[in-house]
NUVOKE-31282 format. One line per field, with one value per residue (C-alpha): residue in three letters; residue number from 1; y, x, z. Coordinates in Angstrom, 2 decimals. Layout:
<pts>
res = ALA|...
n = NUM|...
yy = Y|...
xx = X|...
zz = Z|...
</pts>
This chain:
<pts>
res = ILE|SER|ASP|VAL|ASP|LYS|SER|LEU|GLY|LEU|GLU|TRP|VAL|LEU|GLU|LYS|ILE|LYS|LYS|LYS|ILE|GLU|THR|ARG|VAL|VAL|LEU|ILE|ASN|CYS|LYS|ALA|THR|LYS|LEU|GLU|LYS|PHE|LEU|ILE|ASN|ASN|ASN|ILE|GLU|TYR|LYS|ASN|LEU|ILE|PHE|LYS|LYS|LYS|TYR|LEU|ASP|THR|PHE|LYS|SER|ILE|PHE|LYS|LEU|ILE|ARG|ILE|LEU|TYR|GLY|TRP|ARG|ALA|THR|ILE|VAL|HIS|CYS|HIS|LEU|ARG|LYS|ALA|SER|ILE|LEU|GLY|ILE|PHE|SER|ALA|PHE|PHE|LEU|GLY|VAL|LYS|LYS|ARG|ILE|TYR|THR|ARG|HIS|HIS|GLY|SER|GLU|SER|GLN|HIS|ILE|PHE|ALA|GLU|TYR|LEU|ILE|ASP|LYS|LEU|THR|PHE|LEU|MET|SER|THR|ASP|ILE|LEU|ALA|ILE|SER|GLU|ILE|THR|LYS|ASN|LEU|THR|ILE|LEU|ASN|THR|PRO|SER|SER|GLU|LYS|LYS|ILE|LYS|LYS|LEU|TYR|HIS|GLY|PHE|ASN|PHE|ASP|TYR|PHE|ASN|SER|LEU|ASN|ASN|SER|LYS|ILE|ASN|PHE|LEU|ARG|LYS|LYS|TYR|ASN|ILE|SER|GLU|ASN|VAL|PHE|VAL|VAL|GLY|ALA|ILE|SER|ARG|LEU|VAL|ASP|TRP|LYS|ASN|ILE|ASP|LYS|ILE|ILE|ASP|SER|PHE|LEU|LEU|PHE|LYS|SER|LYS|HIS|ASN|ASN|SER|ILE|LEU|ILE|LEU|ALA|ASN|VAL|ASN|PHE|ASN|THR|ARG|TYR|SER|LEU|LYS|ILE|LYS|GLN|LYS|LEU|ASN|ILE|ILE|PRO|LYS|LYS|ASN|TYR|ARG|ILE|ILE|LYS|PHE|GLU|GLU|ASP|ILE|LYS|TYR|LEU|TYR|LYS|ILE|PHE|ASP|ILE|PHE|ILE|HIS|ILE|PRO|LYS|LEU|SER|ASP|LYS|GLU|ALA|PHE|GLY|GLN|THR|TYR|ILE|GLU|SER|LEU|LEU|LEU|LYS|THR|PRO|CYS|ILE|PHE|SER|ASN|THR|GLY|VAL|ALA|LYS|GLU|PHE|THR|LYS|HIS|LEU|LYS|ASN|SER|TYR|ILE|CYS|ASN|PRO|ASN|ASN|LYS|TYR|SER|ILE|TYR|ARG|GLY|LEU|GLU|TYR|LEU|LYS
n = 1|2|3|4|5|6|7|8|9|10|11|12|13|14|15|16|17|18|19|20|21|22|23|24|25|26|27|28|29|30|31|32|33|34|35|36|37|38|39|40|41|42|43|44|45|46|47|48|49|50|51|52|53|54|55|56|57|58|59|60|61|62|63|64|65|66|67|68|69|70|71|72|73|74|75|76|77|78|79|80|81|82|83|84|85|86|87|88|89|90|91|92|93|94|95|96|97|98|99|100|101|102|103|104|105|106|107|108|109|110|111|112|113|114|115|116|117|118|119|120|121|122|123|124|125|126|127|128|129|130|131|132|133|134|135|136|137|138|139|140|141|142|143|144|145|146|147|148|149|150|151|152|153|154|155|156|157|158|159|160|161|162|163|164|165|166|167|168|169|170|171|172|173|174|175|176|177|178|179|180|181|182|183|184|185|186|187|188|189|190|191|192|193|194|195|196|197|198|199|200|201|202|203|204|205|206|207|208|209|210|211|212|213|214|215|216|217|218|219|220|221|222|223|224|225|226|227|228|229|230|231|232|233|234|235|236|237|238|239|240|241|242|243|244|245|246|247|248|249|250|251|252|253|254|255|256|257|258|259|260|261|262|263|264|265|266|267|268|269|270|271|272|273|274|275|276|277|278|279|280|281|282|283|284|285|286|287|288|289|290|291|292|293|294|295|296|297|298|299|300|301|302|303|304|305|306|307|308|309|310|311|312|313|314|315|316|317|318|319|320|321|322|323|324|325|326|327|328
yy = -44.19|-44.33|-44.52|-44.66|-42.80|-44.13|-46.82|-47.53|-49.77|-47.04|-44.54|-46.86|-47.34|-43.63|-42.81|-45.24|-44.44|-40.65|-40.85|-42.47|-41.44|-38.14|-39.11|-37.44|-38.78|-38.51|-39.09|-40.25|-39.77|-39.23|-35.54|-34.51|-37.92|-38.97|-40.06|-36.55|-35.16|-37.57|-36.28|-32.68|-33.41|-35.22|-32.58|-34.98|-33.16|-34.44|-33.70|-34.48|-35.99|-36.82|-39.73|-40.71|-43.84|-42.66|-43.15|-39.44|-38.86|-41.74|-39.98|-36.63|-38.18|-39.96|-36.65|-34.84|-37.58|-37.39|-33.64|-34.20|-36.96|-35.00|-31.91|-33.97|-35.69|-39.02|-41.89|-44.51|-44.79|-47.15|-47.70|-48.89|-49.96|-50.36|-46.90|-45.63|-48.66|-48.33|-44.57|-44.57|-47.45|-46.25|-42.68|-43.81|-46.12|-43.40|-40.97|-43.51|-43.84|-46.64|-48.17|-48.85|-50.85|-52.30|-53.74|-56.01|-55.62|-57.21|-60.82|-62.58|-60.03|-58.82|-62.34|-62.66|-59.35|-59.30|-55.55|-55.69|-58.82|-57.07|-53.95|-56.15|-57.81|-54.46|-53.13|-56.19|-55.90|-52.19|-52.71|-53.39|-54.95|-56.55|-57.02|-59.82|-59.51|-63.22|-66.56|-65.97|-62.67|-64.16|-67.12|-64.97|-62.63|-65.53|-67.04|-63.77|-63.01|-65.93|-63.75|-61.54|-64.31|-63.06|-59.59|-60.87|-60.69|-61.91|-59.31|-59.61|-56.59|-55.36|-54.71|-52.39|-54.65|-51.69|-50.28|-53.49|-54.02|-50.54|-50.68|-48.28|-49.73|-46.32|-46.20|-49.63|-48.35|-45.18|-47.25|-49.33|-46.15|-44.65|-47.61|-48.51|-51.92|-53.23|-55.40|-57.97|-58.77|-61.29|-59.55|-61.14|-58.81|-58.47|-55.79|-55.88|-54.12|-54.99|-57.08|-60.43|-62.55|-61.34|-63.43|-60.94|-62.42|-65.81|-64.17|-62.70|-66.07|-67.84|-65.07|-65.54|-69.21|-68.23|-65.54|-68.00|-69.72|-66.72|-63.77|-61.59|-61.28|-58.58|-58.48|-55.63|-54.94|-52.40|-50.25|-50.95|-48.79|-49.24|-48.07|-51.39|-53.73|-56.35|-53.93|-54.17|-57.87|-57.10|-54.50|-57.04|-59.61|-57.07|-56.25|-59.72|-58.95|-56.74|-53.40|-53.94|-57.00|-55.38|-52.31|-50.80|-48.86|-46.99|-46.31|-46.61|-45.19|-46.83|-50.23|-52.11|-51.20|-52.49|-55.93|-55.92|-55.44|-58.52|-61.83|-63.55|-62.09|-63.51|-63.07|-65.63|-64.65|-67.24|-69.96|-68.25|-66.10|-62.78|-62.22|-61.10|-60.87|-59.97|-57.77|-58.38|-62.01|-60.77|-57.84|-59.95|-62.61|-59.99|-58.68|-62.22|-62.14|-65.62|-65.95|-67.80|-67.76|-69.27|-70.79|-67.80|-65.00|-65.13|-67.32|-70.23|-69.84|-69.89|-70.62|-74.00|-75.27|-75.27|-74.17|-70.44|-70.11|-71.96|-72.71|-73.02|-73.59|-69.97|-70.96|-72.94|-71.03|-74.14|-74.53|-70.90|-71.38|-74.43|-72.19|-69.64|-72.30|-73.83|-70.51|-69.39
xx = 24.12|20.39|17.09|18.50|17.19|19.69|22.35|24.72|26.78|27.40|28.14|30.77|32.38|32.41|33.94|36.78|37.59|37.45|40.53|42.55|40.89|39.42|35.74|32.75|29.22|26.37|23.00|20.25|16.74|18.18|17.47|16.48|17.46|19.43|22.22|22.42|22.56|25.41|27.41|26.86|27.91|31.05|32.06|31.82|31.17|28.13|25.67|21.95|20.28|16.60|15.89|12.33|13.28|11.82|13.61|14.25|15.15|17.66|19.67|19.41|20.61|23.54|24.57|24.35|26.41|29.06|29.37|29.65|32.26|34.25|34.19|35.48|38.13|36.93|39.41|37.29|33.50|31.84|28.09|25.58|21.97|20.00|19.47|22.87|24.56|22.82|23.43|26.85|28.47|27.13|28.34|31.77|32.15|31.34|33.63|36.48|36.93|39.46|38.05|34.31|33.18|29.69|28.45|25.50|22.85|19.88|18.84|16.96|14.16|15.72|16.22|12.57|12.12|13.98|14.70|16.07|18.06|19.60|20.43|22.17|24.21|25.30|26.16|28.30|30.10|30.84|32.13|35.81|35.11|31.98|31.56|29.16|27.83|26.94|27.25|23.76|24.65|27.90|26.11|23.32|25.86|27.78|24.49|23.58|27.01|29.49|32.29|32.08|33.29|36.90|35.71|33.80|35.06|32.85|32.86|30.32|28.75|30.87|29.57|30.86|31.01|31.61|28.25|26.41|28.33|27.65|24.14|22.37|19.52|17.91|17.45|15.80|13.40|12.83|11.74|9.42|7.70|7.74|5.84|3.87|5.47|5.37|8.19|5.55|4.48|6.12|7.33|7.59|9.33|9.96|11.92|11.19|9.94|6.39|6.95|5.25|8.41|9.32|6.36|5.04|1.55|2.86|4.42|1.01|-0.69|1.78|1.51|-2.29|-1.74|0.80|-1.46|-4.30|-2.19|-0.22|-2.58|-0.04|2.04|2.41|3.68|5.90|6.31|9.11|10.50|7.49|5.95|2.28|2.40|2.49|-0.22|0.98|0.42|-3.36|-3.16|-1.18|-3.73|-6.54|-4.70|-3.85|-7.55|-8.02|-5.58|-6.72|-4.89|-3.36|-1.55|0.45|2.54|3.45|6.70|7.32|10.98|13.19|16.69|17.97|17.42|19.77|17.58|14.52|16.14|16.69|12.96|12.14|11.85|11.88|12.89|11.54|12.98|11.59|11.78|10.47|12.87|14.31|17.25|15.45|17.05|20.51|22.02|19.84|21.79|19.07|20.27|23.61|22.28|19.82|22.43|25.03|22.48|21.77|18.06|16.49|15.73|13.51|14.93|14.31|17.22|17.66|20.11|23.40|21.72|22.31|26.00|26.20|22.96|22.41|19.04|18.81|22.45|22.34|18.72|15.49|15.16|11.55|9.61|8.67|5.61|4.03|2.51|2.61|6.35|6.87|4.52|6.49|9.57|7.76|6.74|10.22|11.93|9.25
zz = -52.12|-52.86|-50.97|-47.44|-44.42|-41.90|-42.12|-39.22|-41.49|-44.05|-41.28|-39.78|-43.20|-44.01|-40.61|-41.33|-44.96|-44.66|-42.42|-45.22|-48.48|-49.62|-49.50|-51.11|-51.40|-53.88|-52.19|-54.55|-53.14|-49.65|-49.10|-45.54|-44.13|-41.08|-43.42|-44.86|-41.32|-40.54|-43.52|-42.43|-38.83|-40.02|-42.57|-45.50|-48.78|-50.64|-53.43|-53.59|-56.63|-57.07|-59.44|-60.43|-62.41|-65.71|-69.04|-69.66|-66.00|-66.21|-68.91|-67.13|-63.86|-65.52|-67.17|-63.80|-62.13|-64.85|-64.22|-60.45|-60.75|-63.32|-61.09|-58.18|-60.36|-58.97|-59.22|-57.38|-57.52|-55.06|-55.39|-52.81|-53.46|-56.63|-58.14|-57.05|-58.60|-61.95|-62.26|-60.58|-62.47|-65.84|-65.18|-63.97|-66.98|-69.51|-67.68|-67.73|-63.95|-63.55|-60.34|-60.40|-57.36|-57.12|-53.81|-54.53|-51.82|-53.59|-53.96|-56.74|-57.24|-60.48|-61.87|-62.86|-64.73|-68.04|-68.07|-64.48|-65.32|-68.34|-66.30|-63.72|-66.47|-67.94|-64.48|-63.71|-67.06|-66.52|-62.96|-62.33|-58.90|-57.46|-53.72|-52.82|-49.28|-48.99|-50.76|-52.17|-53.86|-55.15|-56.75|-58.22|-59.82|-61.37|-62.59|-64.31|-65.77|-65.58|-66.99|-63.88|-61.53|-61.51|-60.42|-57.41|-53.84|-51.01|-48.25|-45.45|-43.81|-40.93|-37.43|-34.73|-31.68|-29.37|-30.44|-29.54|-26.29|-24.93|-23.51|-21.19|-19.12|-18.79|-22.57|-22.53|-19.87|-21.90|-24.92|-22.76|-21.60|-25.09|-26.54|-23.41|-22.92|-19.37|-18.02|-17.07|-20.64|-22.97|-26.13|-29.57|-32.00|-35.73|-37.59|-41.29|-44.39|-45.39|-48.51|-49.03|-49.02|-45.52|-44.22|-41.67|-42.15|-40.98|-37.92|-37.02|-37.55|-35.26|-32.67|-32.56|-31.72|-29.07|-27.57|-27.20|-24.52|-23.31|-23.24|-21.45|-24.62|-27.24|-30.81|-31.98|-35.69|-36.06|-38.86|-41.06|-43.76|-44.56|-48.17|-50.05|-51.33|-48.89|-45.99|-46.59|-45.78|-42.63|-41.49|-41.91|-39.82|-37.11|-36.79|-35.28|-32.44|-29.54|-29.74|-26.30|-27.68|-30.47|-31.24|-34.61|-34.67|-37.92|-37.19|-34.15|-34.40|-31.18|-32.67|-30.32|-27.36|-29.15|-29.48|-25.71|-25.14|-27.24|-25.38|-28.78|-32.12|-35.41|-38.90|-41.36|-45.04|-47.49|-48.59|-51.65|-52.68|-52.20|-48.79|-49.88|-46.39|-43.42|-41.00|-38.44|-38.10|-36.80|-34.76|-32.78|-31.95|-30.98|-28.50|-27.24|-28.01|-28.46|-32.18|-34.62|-38.16|-41.54|-43.43|-45.73|-46.47|-44.60|-41.95|-44.34|-43.72|-39.93|-38.05|-36.43|-35.21|-31.40|-31.16|-31.83|-33.01|-33.71|-37.44|-38.63|-41.82|-42.60|-44.60|-41.78|-38.84|-36.65|-37.22|-36.15|-33.20|-32.02|-32.01|-29.85|-27.35|-27.31|-26.58|-24.10
</pts>
């Protein structure tokens, strides 16, 4: 597993499989994370590996992984996320591990860079099984490496319904106080990384239109990281909004309670295949938050306009704004 701070999905899976299979984990670039703490608390043996994605470091990391897997006498290697999949599948292949499972979590980003495209192809060829988390990832994998089609099984992300059904109103009130959000304001929320294809700038533009008519409203941008080029554009747009009308939340662990604070939730990636799945589509609907979506990721497979969500044109602020007014 690579580059993860916290993942409820992975925690749920690890809790299940450790009861049936002897499970050990290699964390790549996950030292001092909530995921590492979870492994410690659940007595799951693990190793840490730091990978800087340099050519020499790649070979060193593969060699270290081979030593770890050989020491554990691994019979199944299952890889999650980009760096872990490249290093893990290559290491398991060279070591001769018979079962090499690759779960594809990424969309079409790698299709447009030849080196990344080639690495994907090699990884698919070296894998014995490929788990596609959506129709999009399945089709992209077949497009890259047609011979891999027989290896592919479509397996959607799983969700623990008990987790989403068990809500504590006191925790919702605690978050309101924590982020200074009155019950009298109308809250528009987004939970997303700050990359250009997630269209956070369009969300801000549509919110400005909405606020001009509904001044008692605030915008919450949650689980964001202002360390990208795109984040500069977001900062400039936020400067137009009075500070009382927006909140920036770097990370909130009790994410289900954040959804319950939102009056409307927006997730509108651009119309492309970069959104591989989009767990937030499912989470928000499980928590019965009114939603504005774009027809991307796994939403393509189950959302219906005005039935379970409002489907907008994610590149048009007026289309998003009409969704806000409709759900208001």
